[in-house]
N, C-alpha and C positions, 0 to 999 in steps of 0.2 A: 527602488526596491518595491516590488509588487506585493499585494496582499494575500498572495496564494500560499497559505500555510499547509504544508503536506505532512502533518503529524498523524501517525497511525493511532487510532483510538482502540484500545483493548475493549472487547465487549464486556459490559458491566461497569465501565468507568466513565460513563456519560454523565455530566451534570444534569440535574433534573429540577426545574423550577417548581413543579407540583410535587411537594414532599408530603409524606404521611405524618403530619404533626403530632398525632397521638402516639405513634410508635417512637418518635424522637423524644417526646416528653417522658414516655414510659421508660426509655433507655437512659434517662437522666442526662441527656447531652446538654452541657452548658449553653446558654444563650449565645455566647461568643463564638461557638463552633457550629451554630445552625446556619447552614448555607445550602447551596445546591448540591453539596456532596454528603449531606447528613445521612442519607439513606445508606451510604457505604460505611460511614463511621459507626453507625449502629452495629453492623455486623463485625467490624473491626474491634470495637470495644468488647463485644461479647466474646469473641475469640481470645482476646487478651485476658479477660477475666477467667475464662475457662482453662487457660494455660498458665495462670499465675504470672502473666506478663513476661513469659519466657521469650527472649530476644530471638531465638531460633525458630519460633512459631509465628503463625499469622502473616507470613511474608507475602502471600498472595493478596490477602485482604488489604494489607498496608500498601502494596503496589498499586492496587486499584484505587485506594483513597488518594494517594499521592498524584497518580495520574488524573484523577477526576479534578483535583484542585488546580493542576496545571491546565487542563482543558477549559476549566471555568475562567482561569486567568486569560487564556487566549481569546475566549468569547468576549470578555470585558475589553480587551485591547481592540478587537475588531469593532466592537460597538462604538468605541471612542473614535476610531478612525472614520467610520461612517458618519458620526455625529459632527466630527470636524469638517468633513466634506459638504454636509448640508449647511452648516453655519457659514462656510466660505462662500457658497453659491448665493447666499441671501444678501 
């Protein structure tokens, strides 16, 4: 099995290492949820609050956040594969 993941990435769902920490803090995102997708969680939680957590609302923001988390997972898996290749060659 090769390493070629062909997952389509929805624009706006890309994990970002460089986060706006002040906006995350201002949005009161708990430390446990601060990761490469926090920038999307800020918007998702604002939408949730604005709609009184209506489960029929914010589906676009929720999809972006869930896809971002998945893409972040794929990046970590690929980084581990590369790390294992390097360790094996030493």
